[in-house]
ZAVO-436556 format. One record per residue (C-alpha): x, y, z; residue number from 1. Coordinates in Angstrom, 3 decimals, padded with zeros to 6 digits. Example, Ala and Ser with C-alpha at 12.3 -4.5 7.8 and 13.67 -1.06 7.14 Angstrom:
((012.300, -004.500, 007.800), 1)
((013.670, -001.060, 007.140), 2)
// end
This chain:
((123.429, 061.956, 150.394), 1)
((124.277, 059.132, 147.980), 2)
((128.000, 059.598, 148.640), 3)
((127.439, 059.725, 152.411), 4)
((125.347, 056.553, 152.420), 5)
((127.956, 054.740, 150.354), 6)
((130.668, 055.888, 152.782), 7)
((128.740, 054.476, 155.763), 8)
((128.289, 051.124, 154.041), 9)
((131.998, 050.961, 153.176), 10)
((132.953, 051.820, 156.760), 11)
((130.689, 049.142, 158.209), 12)
((132.075, 046.533, 155.795), 13)
((135.738, 047.431, 156.326), 14)
((135.824, 048.161, 160.005), 15)
((133.056, 045.836, 161.124), 16)
((134.030, 042.657, 159.288), 17)
((137.261, 042.882, 157.322), 18)
((139.339, 044.395, 160.126), 19)
((138.544, 042.276, 163.220), 20)
((141.763, 043.240, 165.132), 21)
((140.651, 046.821, 165.829), 22)
((140.214, 047.767, 169.424), 23)
((136.587, 047.740, 170.636), 24)
((136.640, 051.460, 171.509), 25)
((137.938, 052.607, 168.094), 26)
((135.034, 051.286, 166.054), 27)
((132.361, 053.574, 167.643), 28)
((134.687, 056.511, 167.222), 29)
((135.116, 055.746, 163.539), 30)
((131.397, 055.203, 163.072), 31)
((130.495, 058.449, 164.863), 32)
((133.105, 060.387, 162.877), 33)
((131.751, 059.091, 159.588), 34)
((128.156, 059.858, 160.599), 35)
((129.121, 063.397, 161.645), 36)
((130.938, 063.876, 158.349), 37)
((127.881, 062.719, 156.445), 38)
((125.649, 065.033, 158.471), 39)
((127.963, 067.961, 157.734), 40)
((127.875, 067.045, 154.045), 41)
((124.068, 066.893, 154.119), 42)
((123.960, 070.293, 155.861), 43)
((126.340, 071.753, 153.292), 44)
((124.205, 070.328, 150.472), 45)
((121.067, 071.804, 152.037), 46)
((122.648, 075.231, 152.301), 47)
((123.858, 074.978, 148.714), 48)
((120.395, 073.870, 147.539), 49)
((118.796, 076.839, 149.273), 50)
((121.268, 079.187, 147.641), 51)
((120.603, 077.678, 144.237), 52)
((116.839, 077.966, 144.802), 53)
((117.228, 081.645, 145.710), 54)
((119.470, 082.177, 142.701), 55)
((116.917, 080.429, 140.518), 56)
((114.168, 082.688, 141.849), 57)
((116.380, 085.720, 141.215), 58)
((117.008, 084.547, 137.651), 59)
((113.277, 084.044, 137.095), 60)
((112.572, 087.499, 138.511), 61)
((115.273, 088.970, 136.276), 62)
((113.799, 087.213, 133.246), 63)
((110.374, 088.563, 134.115), 64)
((111.721, 092.076, 134.520), 65)
((113.499, 091.697, 131.198), 66)
((110.277, 090.530, 129.596), 67)
((108.410, 093.467, 131.110), 68)
((111.098, 095.852, 129.849), 69)
((110.993, 094.321, 126.372), 70)
((107.205, 094.554, 126.310), 71)
((107.303, 098.176, 127.423), 72)
((109.869, 099.020, 124.753), 73)
((108.347, 097.117, 121.832), 74)
((104.603, 097.520, 122.374), 75)
((103.012, 100.731, 121.178), 76)
((105.681, 102.008, 118.806), 77)
((103.025, 102.715, 116.181), 78)
((099.474, 104.021, 116.212), 79)
((098.057, 101.004, 114.397), 80)
((095.774, 098.586, 116.208), 81)
((096.873, 095.416, 114.414), 82)
((100.566, 096.288, 114.718), 83)
((100.221, 096.937, 118.456), 84)
((098.471, 093.583, 118.964), 85)
((101.174, 091.838, 116.965), 86)
((103.858, 093.469, 119.117), 87)
((102.143, 092.095, 122.230), 88)
((102.160, 088.544, 120.859), 89)
((105.779, 088.789, 119.714), 90)
((106.912, 090.102, 123.103), 91)
((105.374, 087.113, 124.928), 92)
((106.781, 084.342, 122.697), 93)
((109.059, 082.499, 123.401), 94)
((110.148, 084.220, 126.632), 95)
((106.843, 083.739, 128.406), 96)
((104.582, 081.376, 126.451), 97)
((104.723, 078.885, 123.581), 98)
((101.655, 080.344, 121.894), 99)
((100.077, 083.789, 122.230), 100)
((096.900, 085.046, 120.555), 101)
((095.225, 088.464, 120.656), 102)
((091.523, 088.791, 119.825), 103)
((089.900, 092.232, 119.628), 104)
((086.287, 093.325, 119.352), 105)
((085.066, 094.461, 115.949), 106)
((084.362, 098.064, 117.054), 107)
((087.985, 098.447, 118.167), 108)
((089.246, 097.585, 114.690), 109)
((086.922, 100.233, 113.233), 110)
((088.102, 102.839, 115.719), 111)
((084.869, 102.832, 117.734), 112)
((084.419, 102.331, 121.464), 113)
((083.172, 098.908, 122.564), 114)
((080.758, 098.456, 125.411), 115)
((082.020, 098.549, 128.966), 116)
((080.282, 095.319, 129.999), 117)
((080.300, 091.886, 128.383), 118)
((077.082, 090.173, 129.547), 119)
((076.852, 086.499, 130.274), 120)
((076.088, 084.326, 127.286), 121)
((076.760, 085.457, 123.733), 122)
((079.327, 088.309, 123.517), 123)
((077.845, 091.599, 122.232), 124)
((080.586, 091.928, 119.600), 125)
((082.412, 089.530, 117.343), 126)
((086.027, 088.877, 118.271), 127)
((088.608, 088.966, 115.502), 128)
((091.948, 087.201, 115.622), 129)
((094.263, 090.179, 115.162), 130)
((097.632, 088.649, 116.042), 131)
((099.197, 085.331, 117.037), 132)
((102.735, 084.100, 117.643), 133)
((104.143, 080.637, 118.308), 134)
((107.471, 078.947, 118.918), 135)
((106.541, 076.795, 115.915), 136)
((106.918, 078.272, 112.457), 137)
((103.589, 079.510, 111.130), 138)
((101.715, 078.824, 114.393), 139)
((100.114, 075.566, 113.139), 140)
((098.560, 074.912, 116.532), 141)
((096.596, 078.200, 116.415), 142)
((094.378, 076.981, 113.544), 143)
((092.900, 080.468, 112.964), 144)
((094.342, 083.021, 110.555), 145)
((094.578, 086.746, 111.391), 146)
((091.270, 088.370, 110.546), 147)
((089.175, 085.267, 111.221), 148)
((086.395, 085.325, 113.783), 149)
((087.369, 083.825, 117.127), 150)
((084.741, 081.571, 118.761), 151)
((084.789, 081.700, 122.560), 152)
((081.752, 079.698, 123.749), 153)
((080.133, 080.570, 127.071), 154)
((081.905, 078.787, 129.903), 155)
((085.325, 078.786, 128.249), 156)
((088.146, 080.443, 130.132), 157)
((088.560, 083.385, 127.664), 158)
((084.805, 083.969, 127.668), 159)
((084.735, 083.995, 131.473), 160)
((087.682, 086.380, 131.544), 161)
((085.808, 088.758, 129.234), 162)
((082.548, 088.446, 131.150), 163)
((084.062, 088.977, 134.596), 164)
((086.747, 091.394, 133.449), 165)
((089.400, 089.475, 135.408), 166)
((092.361, 087.344, 134.280), 167)
((091.934, 083.566, 134.429), 168)
((094.546, 080.826, 134.878), 169)
((094.287, 077.083, 134.367), 170)
((096.960, 074.408, 134.684), 171)
((094.738, 071.637, 133.402), 172)
((093.483, 071.701, 129.841), 173)
((091.248, 068.675, 129.469), 174)
((090.535, 067.469, 125.999), 175)
((090.012, 069.059, 122.613), 176)
((086.779, 070.775, 123.649), 177)
((088.490, 072.650, 126.455), 178)
((091.418, 073.540, 124.143), 179)
((088.980, 074.796, 121.504), 180)
((087.731, 077.440, 123.940), 181)
((091.303, 078.619, 124.509), 182)
((092.137, 078.714, 120.793), 183)
((088.804, 080.247, 119.776), 184)
((087.905, 077.502, 117.284), 185)
((085.223, 074.798, 117.021), 186)
((086.089, 071.549, 118.901), 187)
((086.602, 069.524, 115.718), 188)
((089.293, 071.947, 114.553), 189)
((091.165, 071.666, 117.879), 190)
((091.315, 067.841, 117.951), 191)
((094.578, 067.584, 115.993), 192)
((096.250, 070.339, 118.037), 193)
((095.281, 068.591, 121.273), 194)
((096.635, 065.205, 120.221), 195)
((099.755, 066.577, 118.558), 196)
((101.001, 069.268, 120.939), 197)
((099.610, 068.430, 124.358), 198)
((098.742, 071.840, 125.803), 199)
((098.805, 071.746, 129.574), 200)
((098.294, 075.294, 130.942), 201)
((097.069, 078.677, 129.851), 202)
((096.319, 082.274, 130.814), 203)
((093.467, 084.477, 129.550), 204)
((093.862, 088.192, 130.274), 205)
((091.209, 090.733, 129.202), 206)
((092.511, 093.965, 127.680), 207)
((091.111, 096.876, 129.701), 208)
((091.591, 100.595, 129.006), 209)
((089.582, 103.543, 130.331), 210)
((086.954, 101.207, 131.720), 211)
((086.379, 099.477, 128.360), 212)
((087.068, 095.851, 127.480), 213)
((088.841, 095.850, 124.128), 214)
((089.483, 092.119, 123.753), 215)
((091.432, 089.265, 125.283), 216)
((095.014, 087.968, 125.150), 217)
((095.589, 084.206, 125.564), 218)
((098.923, 082.596, 126.508), 219)
((099.431, 078.808, 126.263), 220)
((102.272, 076.396, 126.960), 221)
((102.982, 073.006, 125.449), 222)
((106.775, 072.812, 124.985), 223)
((107.661, 074.453, 128.290), 224)
((106.754, 071.873, 130.916), 225)
((106.539, 074.422, 133.738), 226)
((102.932, 075.491, 134.257), 227)
((101.902, 079.114, 134.725), 228)
((102.008, 080.195, 138.356), 229)
((100.542, 083.145, 140.250), 230)
((103.542, 085.328, 139.465), 231)
((103.147, 084.560, 135.769), 232)
((099.543, 085.679, 136.014), 233)
((100.563, 088.999, 137.568), 234)
((103.210, 089.491, 134.875), 235)
((100.747, 088.735, 132.075), 236)
((098.254, 091.125, 133.645), 237)
((100.839, 093.914, 133.765), 238)
((101.900, 093.407, 130.156), 239)
((098.294, 093.223, 128.988), 240)
((097.427, 096.421, 130.858), 241)
((100.211, 098.338, 129.121), 242)
((099.320, 096.844, 125.772), 243)
((095.634, 097.721, 126.264), 244)
((096.496, 101.403, 126.728), 245)
((098.520, 101.323, 123.519), 246)
((095.686, 099.555, 121.667), 247)
((093.205, 102.145, 122.904), 248)
((095.490, 104.969, 121.783), 249)
((095.776, 103.344, 118.383), 250)
((091.992, 102.913, 118.285), 251)
((091.452, 106.586, 119.077), 252)
((093.962, 107.585, 116.426), 253)
((092.304, 105.254, 113.917), 254)
((088.969, 106.934, 114.577), 255)
((090.421, 110.427, 114.238), 256)
((092.388, 109.492, 111.144), 257)
((089.320, 107.891, 109.562), 258)
((087.212, 110.914, 110.464), 259)
((089.792, 113.289, 108.995), 260)
((090.125, 111.246, 105.841), 261)
((086.362, 110.929, 105.434), 262)
((085.904, 114.628, 106.055), 263)
((088.605, 115.611, 103.612), 264)
((087.459, 113.276, 100.874), 265)
((083.894, 114.468, 101.344), 266)
((085.144, 118.022, 100.892), 267)
((087.126, 117.161, 097.771), 268)
((085.253, 116.895, 094.456), 269)
((084.125, 113.322, 093.875), 270)
((083.342, 113.825, 090.208), 271)
((085.112, 116.249, 087.930), 272)
((083.105, 118.126, 085.294), 273)
((083.542, 117.169, 081.657), 274)
((084.729, 120.265, 079.840), 275)
((085.737, 121.098, 076.311), 276)
((088.565, 123.287, 077.613), 277)
((090.623, 120.620, 079.389), 278)
((090.946, 116.926, 080.087), 279)
((091.680, 116.516, 083.784), 280)
((092.885, 113.753, 086.067), 281)
((093.594, 114.128, 089.769), 282)
((095.241, 112.160, 092.539), 283)
((095.116, 112.566, 096.290), 284)
((097.522, 110.558, 098.453), 285)
((097.102, 110.791, 102.264), 286)
((100.109, 111.307, 104.447), 287)
((101.759, 108.604, 106.493), 288)
((099.534, 107.319, 109.302), 289)
((101.922, 108.668, 111.930), 290)
((101.309, 112.222, 110.725), 291)
((097.585, 112.113, 109.984), 292)
((095.574, 113.626, 107.173), 293)
((096.475, 117.129, 106.020), 294)
((094.621, 119.949, 104.328), 295)
((095.575, 119.547, 100.666), 296)
((092.857, 120.071, 098.082), 297)
((092.270, 120.475, 094.366), 298)
((089.344, 121.732, 092.346), 299)
((088.164, 122.190, 088.771), 300)
((085.632, 125.022, 088.453), 301)
((083.708, 125.729, 085.224), 302)
((083.588, 129.450, 084.496), 303)
((081.613, 131.542, 082.088), 304)
((082.571, 131.652, 078.426), 305)
((083.704, 127.993, 078.367), 306)
((086.633, 128.875, 080.611), 307)
((087.860, 126.746, 083.473), 308)
((089.611, 127.462, 086.781), 309)
((092.218, 125.026, 088.088), 310)
((092.939, 125.199, 091.816), 311)
((095.381, 123.436, 094.132), 312)
((095.913, 124.417, 097.767), 313)
((097.501, 123.268, 101.011), 314)
((096.546, 124.105, 104.600), 315)
((099.236, 124.009, 107.289), 316)
((098.877, 121.147, 109.765), 317)
((097.190, 117.761, 109.929), 318)
((094.041, 116.231, 111.324), 319)
((090.418, 117.270, 111.526), 320)
((091.279, 120.929, 112.089), 321)
((093.262, 121.141, 108.844), 322)
((090.544, 119.292, 106.925), 323)
((087.832, 121.621, 108.223), 324)
((089.912, 124.668, 107.332), 325)
((090.503, 123.234, 103.885), 326)
((086.742, 122.874, 103.407), 327)
((086.213, 126.510, 104.337), 328)
((088.866, 127.736, 101.919), 329)
((087.654, 125.546, 099.072), 330)
((084.125, 126.877, 099.492), 331)
((085.494, 130.412, 099.557), 332)
((087.464, 129.867, 096.364), 333)
((084.382, 128.509, 094.607), 334)
((082.326, 131.495, 095.752), 335)
((084.949, 133.976, 094.569), 336)
((085.334, 132.086, 091.288), 337)
((081.603, 132.386, 090.634), 338)
((081.911, 136.173, 090.483), 339)
((084.752, 135.839, 087.934), 340)
((087.493, 137.591, 089.859), 341)
((090.973, 137.644, 088.273), 342)
((093.454, 135.268, 089.958), 343)
((095.393, 137.987, 091.794), 344)
((092.234, 139.617, 093.137), 345)
((090.806, 136.254, 094.139), 346)
((093.928, 135.428, 096.185), 347)
((093.758, 138.840, 097.832), 348)
((090.202, 138.187, 099.004), 349)
((091.171, 134.663, 100.051), 350)
((094.045, 136.097, 102.080), 351)
((091.579, 138.318, 103.931), 352)
((089.398, 135.283, 104.658), 353)
((092.355, 133.346, 106.127), 354)
((093.297, 136.295, 108.347), 355)
((089.696, 136.540, 109.549), 356)
((089.511, 132.807, 110.254), 357)
((092.743, 132.920, 112.234), 358)
((091.443, 135.839, 114.300), 359)
((088.117, 134.117, 114.967), 360)
((089.494, 130.696, 115.911), 361)
((092.740, 131.544, 117.691), 362)
((091.388, 132.246, 121.225), 363)
((089.103, 129.202, 121.440), 364)
((090.664, 126.542, 119.246), 365)
((094.365, 127.109, 118.702), 366)
((095.448, 125.373, 121.899), 367)
((093.047, 122.402, 121.834), 368)
((092.289, 121.636, 118.217), 369)
((095.484, 122.995, 116.679), 370)
((098.227, 122.330, 119.254), 371)
((101.016, 123.531, 116.979), 372)
((099.447, 126.999, 116.830), 373)
((100.105, 127.159, 113.092), 374)
((097.508, 128.665, 110.826), 375)
((098.120, 129.372, 107.184), 376)
((097.710, 128.039, 103.693), 377)
((099.098, 128.181, 100.174), 378)
((097.137, 128.247, 096.946), 379)
((097.599, 128.270, 093.175), 380)
((094.762, 129.566, 091.001), 381)
((094.805, 129.400, 087.189), 382)
((092.154, 130.329, 084.615), 383)
((092.278, 128.937, 081.069), 384)
((090.230, 130.232, 078.132), 385)
((089.882, 127.639, 075.305), 386)
((088.711, 130.282, 072.822), 387)
((091.862, 132.403, 073.025), 388)
((094.201, 129.755, 074.535), 389)
((094.983, 132.398, 077.145), 390)
((095.946, 131.296, 080.686), 391)
((096.185, 133.599, 083.701), 392)
((097.559, 132.285, 086.982), 393)
((098.716, 133.506, 090.388), 394)
((100.006, 131.774, 093.478), 395)
((100.264, 132.455, 097.197), 396)
((103.379, 130.729, 098.528), 397)
((102.599, 127.596, 096.500), 398)
((104.966, 125.582, 094.280), 399)
((104.977, 126.825, 090.698), 400)
((103.096, 124.629, 088.204), 401)
((104.822, 122.579, 085.532), 402)
((104.072, 123.109, 081.856), 403)
((104.637, 120.398, 079.263), 404)
((104.452, 121.729, 075.735), 405)
((103.206, 119.594, 072.812), 406)
((106.829, 118.968, 071.822), 407)
((107.384, 117.119, 075.135), 408)
((109.536, 119.828, 076.711), 409)
((108.771, 120.208, 080.418), 410)
((109.429, 123.361, 082.403), 411)
((108.227, 125.161, 085.498), 412)
((106.271, 128.367, 084.915), 413)
((108.110, 131.511, 085.968), 414)
((105.381, 132.719, 088.295), 415)
((105.845, 135.245, 091.136), 416)
((105.672, 133.267, 094.379), 417)
((103.619, 135.661, 096.462), 418)
((103.321, 135.352, 100.246), 419)
((101.425, 132.469, 101.863), 420)
((097.816, 133.150, 102.755), 421)
((097.283, 134.679, 106.159), 422)
((100.116, 137.223, 106.229), 423)
((098.257, 140.142, 104.685), 424)
((099.543, 143.441, 103.373), 425)
((101.470, 142.096, 100.379), 426)
((099.998, 142.062, 096.867), 427)
((099.762, 139.083, 094.542), 428)
((100.913, 139.170, 090.942), 429)
((099.444, 137.338, 087.971), 430)
((101.238, 135.856, 084.986), 431)
((099.592, 135.608, 081.588), 432)
((100.695, 133.260, 078.845), 433)
((099.326, 131.714, 075.685), 434)
((099.323, 127.931, 075.760), 435)
((099.746, 125.898, 072.582), 436)
((096.961, 123.451, 071.970), 437)
((097.413, 120.093, 073.741), 438)
((099.686, 121.587, 076.370), 439)
((099.786, 119.934, 079.800), 440)
((099.482, 121.900, 083.047), 441)
((100.619, 120.067, 086.188), 442)
((099.531, 121.525, 089.527), 443)
((100.697, 119.883, 092.757), 444)
((101.334, 120.452, 096.457), 445)
((104.742, 120.481, 098.103), 446)
((104.297, 116.963, 099.485), 447)
((105.085, 115.636, 096.002), 448)
((108.512, 117.215, 095.584), 449)
((109.640, 117.982, 099.136), 450)
((110.673, 115.280, 101.600), 451)
((112.743, 115.159, 104.759), 452)
((114.737, 112.237, 103.398), 453)
((115.913, 114.221, 100.350), 454)
((119.204, 115.959, 100.978), 455)
((118.903, 118.043, 097.822), 456)
((115.699, 120.157, 097.915), 457)
((115.734, 120.491, 094.115), 458)
((115.893, 116.735, 093.543), 459)
((112.110, 116.370, 093.611), 460)
((111.616, 119.078, 090.973), 461)
((114.264, 117.496, 088.734), 462)
((112.621, 114.074, 089.059), 463)
((109.227, 115.564, 088.238), 464)
((110.586, 117.322, 085.162), 465)
((112.170, 114.101, 083.892), 466)
((108.984, 112.091, 084.387), 467)
((106.834, 114.694, 082.648), 468)
((109.221, 114.814, 079.689), 469)
((108.581, 111.144, 078.945), 470)
((105.591, 110.363, 076.692), 471)
((102.551, 108.636, 078.184), 472)
((099.497, 107.025, 076.628), 473)
((097.046, 108.789, 078.936), 474)
((096.838, 111.235, 081.795), 475)
((095.958, 108.379, 084.156), 476)
((099.139, 106.547, 083.255), 477)
((101.200, 109.719, 083.608), 478)
((099.779, 110.507, 087.042), 479)
((100.555, 106.997, 088.281), 480)
((104.081, 107.279, 086.915), 481)
((104.581, 110.626, 088.649), 482)
((103.526, 109.246, 092.043), 483)
((105.623, 106.116, 091.587), 484)
((108.885, 107.724, 090.484), 485)
((108.847, 111.095, 092.188), 486)
((107.688, 109.744, 095.550), 487)
((110.508, 107.482, 096.666), 488)
((108.748, 106.543, 099.901), 489)
((105.486, 106.962, 101.760), 490)
((105.065, 110.739, 102.021), 491)
((105.049, 112.480, 105.383), 492)
((102.744, 115.137, 103.941), 493)
((099.619, 114.870, 101.827), 494)
((099.999, 114.950, 098.053), 495)
((097.462, 116.558, 095.741), 496)
((098.141, 116.280, 092.017), 497)
((096.132, 117.775, 089.147), 498)
((096.979, 117.209, 085.469), 499)
((095.089, 119.209, 082.840), 500)
((095.481, 118.727, 079.067), 501)
((094.385, 121.958, 077.383), 502)
((092.314, 122.109, 074.204), 503)
((091.380, 124.893, 071.872), 504)
((087.766, 125.530, 071.038), 505)
((087.417, 125.382, 067.249), 506)
((086.716, 128.717, 065.592), 507)
((083.614, 127.259, 063.978), 508)
((082.127, 126.899, 067.474), 509)
((082.357, 130.634, 068.168), 510)
((080.377, 133.388, 066.473), 511)
((080.908, 137.104, 067.256), 512)
((079.027, 140.176, 065.990), 513)
((079.187, 143.892, 066.690), 514)
((075.711, 145.237, 067.445), 515)
((074.935, 148.932, 066.839), 516)
((073.746, 151.004, 069.776), 517)
((070.267, 151.264, 068.287), 518)
((066.999, 149.683, 069.459), 519)
((066.257, 148.582, 065.914), 520)
((069.342, 146.337, 066.018), 521)
((067.632, 143.909, 068.427), 522)
((065.685, 142.263, 065.628), 523)
((068.872, 141.837, 063.599), 524)
((070.580, 140.259, 066.627), 525)
((067.769, 137.721, 066.933), 526)
((068.064, 136.860, 063.251), 527)
((071.829, 136.413, 063.510), 528)
((071.460, 134.105, 066.496), 529)
((068.726, 132.025, 064.835), 530)
((070.729, 131.665, 061.631), 531)
((073.840, 130.609, 063.523), 532)
((071.984, 128.009, 065.607), 533)
((070.459, 126.549, 062.460), 534)
((073.918, 126.200, 060.977), 535)
((075.110, 124.429, 064.154), 536)
((072.177, 122.018, 064.035), 537)
((070.648, 123.490, 067.184), 538)
((067.384, 124.735, 065.704), 539)
((065.457, 123.276, 068.646), 540)
((067.086, 125.845, 070.933), 541)
((066.516, 128.768, 068.570), 542)
((063.312, 130.048, 070.204), 543)
((064.817, 130.134, 073.696), 544)
((068.047, 131.643, 072.400), 545)
((066.077, 134.356, 070.591), 546)
((064.411, 135.436, 073.829), 547)
((067.683, 135.422, 075.772), 548)
((069.585, 137.351, 073.089), 549)
((066.728, 139.838, 072.728), 550)
((066.595, 140.591, 076.463), 551)
((070.380, 140.868, 076.913), 552)
((070.911, 143.061, 073.856), 553)
((067.940, 145.263, 074.785), 554)
((069.320, 145.811, 078.290), 555)
((072.745, 146.675, 076.874), 556)
((071.280, 149.207, 074.439), 557)
((069.007, 150.740, 077.067), 558)
((071.419, 150.966, 080.022), 559)
((074.892, 151.089, 078.420), 560)
((076.857, 153.239, 076.042), 561)
((079.387, 152.485, 073.353), 562)
((079.927, 149.381, 071.239), 563)
((077.990, 146.233, 072.013), 564)
((079.249, 142.768, 071.158), 565)
((077.208, 139.581, 070.877), 566)
((079.040, 136.261, 071.083), 567)
((077.637, 132.728, 070.858), 568)
((079.754, 129.775, 071.968), 569)
((078.843, 126.170, 071.271), 570)
((080.325, 123.956, 073.954), 571)
((078.354, 121.428, 076.003), 572)
((075.332, 123.599, 075.327), 573)
((074.968, 127.167, 074.147), 574)
((076.584, 130.194, 075.779), 575)
((075.243, 133.659, 074.990), 576)
((077.403, 136.651, 075.874), 577)
((076.644, 140.348, 075.478), 578)
((079.481, 142.798, 076.226), 579)
((079.292, 146.558, 076.662), 580)
((081.497, 149.397, 077.890), 581)
((079.923, 150.033, 081.300), 582)
((080.857, 148.430, 084.614), 583)
((077.415, 148.580, 086.207), 584)
((076.137, 145.099, 086.997), 585)
((072.452, 144.265, 086.470), 586)
((070.435, 142.866, 089.358), 587)
((067.668, 140.353, 089.207), 588)
((064.428, 141.550, 090.799), 589)
((060.809, 140.491, 090.842), 590)
((058.625, 143.048, 089.023), 591)
((055.345, 144.031, 090.581), 592)
((052.035, 143.506, 088.828), 593)
((051.798, 146.928, 087.181), 594)
((055.545, 147.482, 086.469), 595)
((056.308, 147.996, 082.796), 596)
((059.929, 146.829, 083.085), 597)
((062.150, 144.665, 085.289), 598)
((061.214, 141.275, 083.883), 599)
((064.047, 140.819, 081.391), 600)
((066.621, 139.180, 083.682), 601)
((063.858, 137.196, 085.377), 602)
((062.978, 135.691, 081.973), 603)
((066.659, 135.000, 081.275), 604)
((067.097, 133.300, 084.663), 605)
((064.072, 131.055, 084.094), 606)
((065.043, 130.046, 080.544), 607)
((068.752, 129.354, 081.168), 608)
((070.713, 126.973, 083.343), 609)
((072.726, 129.795, 084.895), 610)
((073.701, 133.385, 084.155), 611)
((075.999, 136.057, 085.539), 612)
((078.199, 139.072, 084.987), 613)
((081.914, 139.080, 084.238), 614)
((083.873, 142.295, 084.538), 615)
((086.734, 142.993, 082.165), 616)
((088.984, 145.972, 081.423), 617)
((086.808, 148.644, 079.867), 618)
((083.420, 147.114, 080.558), 619)
((081.489, 143.990, 081.479), 620)
((080.000, 140.872, 079.919), 621)
((076.594, 139.426, 080.749), 622)
((076.449, 135.729, 079.957), 623)
((073.859, 132.965, 080.069), 624)
((074.151, 129.217, 079.495), 625)
((071.416, 127.175, 077.836), 626)
((071.202, 123.426, 078.268), 627)
((071.456, 121.422, 075.022), 628)
// end
């Protein structure tokens, strides 16, 4: 139009004044021709402008589709609430907004479900700034740091969006007080941002999923001079809807993962017993969050005669189902250990329990609670006797334990593997070995030495052997070194680690006598026990020990045949053991008023902390523990 107007002026000047000799009829023709040319130029410019406007709208639509595609691809790649919120903010800046913030309700961060309605006035839950992104480095205009509480006063646009459950748009941000509501900060903290950056428009989109309001996403512009329009609001609503589903999935996973972890840790021993037989340290490392918590467990079980059982096991699968199964198996192992079964027999009974559990749970739970359909477990069970330094162990499909001798030489015990629990029909074999004093037994699950990233399956065992061969000041330091050097990355399976330093019970703490099979020998047995307790400085317990020894020896003489052995062990307290050649176990019963017998074991049970029967080749041992 500028060129056409200039042309008309030039024509009027040239042909109207400077060229007076032109014929009268030629001037109108020239003027009309120039005007028509200008009109055609204006029409051509109008058509071109329309085409450019359409092309501009197409480019904007393409950019919005690209943004939507990027948001769909980048948001929800993990099952972590804070990471998902951060992905939403990063997808929106700088393609869509100059500043993006994501505030979530406190229950969402804990994995709980927030309320479905946000009443007018004070919000029912505190909002936490989970993520924010800006075109400026460090988001100085956001004021808040991730984790801080966001303040959205009643009447502010984000608060209204939460209350009504609908997105809100504003192209006029008036003053620091209005900006403070958008940023979620007090007005005095928004004054500098208002004067320095000049925010002019914003969007507030509530995050809805399954009928619940999880939080709010806020988008602001201050560098981009174009305000948000209706199409921008629809785009922000679509992105927020997809992000809300991902946040809710992450919230649900957080709740399940927390429940599984809480359940498993509640099923694991919180405090290990202090024993004279071993010094123990344990470590449990959960799997990567993408896999969930597994069914690994460890246990240290005091046994009769100052012995100790060391247990490590692993249940197939992850999640609450694996943790619950682990709790069942751990309770079963403790129950079987209380009746002093040998390791191979204990694993046989445990195998039967796993088969029974699989049969009972498969029809109702395998599809819903255990989608993989897998059901099985591995276990390693070892019993160490500090009096004889004798160790008996057996395993069911579990990695063999490592043994570090006092010289520092590390090796893996040559122990028959045995089938995993749940197969049935195949026997388990035990291995017996004598451990030098101050030996180190290392029991672990396969998550420590096996990893998908390792090309060589034996690399983990070699690394573990090298770490164990290096001296350490304490078991705590050694366990930390093992996890640091053997685990090259975050494990994809749970890791349970148990380190036990063995000790030998000094011979002066054990006294053994052969008792004749004669009722008159009971008095001599009481005298021997009293004399030994006096020598140990335990004269205060002599009276109780006399009664216990008298009852146990009397029962052995009356109901058993062959040689009788009395053994006293001084450990944390006093352990009394009477061994005979029969396999019949005594039973505790309550004698009636006029019964002349049947009160012996009742007296023993009342005077001691615990008592029981341990079967051995060629007979049995009745034992009782007295508190110091």
